[in-house]
C-alpha positions, 0 to 999 in steps of 0.5 A: 272707356264707357260707350256713348250708348247701350248696346241692343243687347244691354237694352234687351236684357234691361227690359227682359229683367224688368218684365221678369221682375214683374212677372214673378211678383205677379206669380207670387199673387197667383198662388191666392187664386187657388185653394190649398191642395189644388194642383194649379197652385203647385204649377204656379210655384213651378213656374215662379221657381222656373222663371225665377232662375232666369233673372240670375243668368241674365243679371250675370250676362248683364254685368259682364256686358257692363263691365266689358263695355261700361255704361254711357256717361251721365249727363253733365248737368247731373249734380254729384249727389245725383250721380251718387244716388244713380250709382248706389241705385244701380248697385242696389238693383244688381245686388237684389237681382242676384240675391232674390234668386239666390235666396229663392234657391235656398228657400226651395231646398230648405223646404226639402224640394228639388229645384226644377227648371221648366222640366229641363233639369232638377237639382236635389236639395243638397242638405236636409229641410229646415222649416224654421230656417226656410221661414227666415229665408222666405221673409228675407226673400219677400222683403228683398222682392218688395225692395226691388219693386220700390227700387225699380219704381224710383229708378223708373220715376227718376228716368221719367224726371230726366225725360220730362223735367230735365229734358236729357237723354237718360231715358231714351238711351235705354229705349229699344228704338233709340239709335244713339251713336256708339251703340253696337251689338254686345 
């Protein structure tokens, strides 16, 4: 049975994933600030890879909470088409939040690099480097990254439309300070 509101943990995960996606996208462009061979360029990619592993873990946690708690029901004023679009949009966001880190891991290994997470652990590439396949995976990774920005932007615009035009609680129920009934930790 769906909860009446998102829990504080669900809200925190939502906004943390949002911040990570924006930060990772910014790190991608930070590479251009340094010339090829500059050690800072390697640091940018090390940070991108380390922070890039976090969404994979957080989205699994978020999905488990969603499966366990459910989600607040959508407003009854929404049409069946709007409900379908909301479901497809959420599914696509979750799929991209899983696919992008997965492709990034594969890309790292296909380049022949070990996967390093903030210096806490290293996972060597389980197979030989393959630059041609790496280029294809990089294109998919970039395509998905651009796709999630477009999808997240559409998601945000829909939330603002609900708040300012429809004047329902779709946006408010995900805001950190909102105190709707039925919200419990977890």
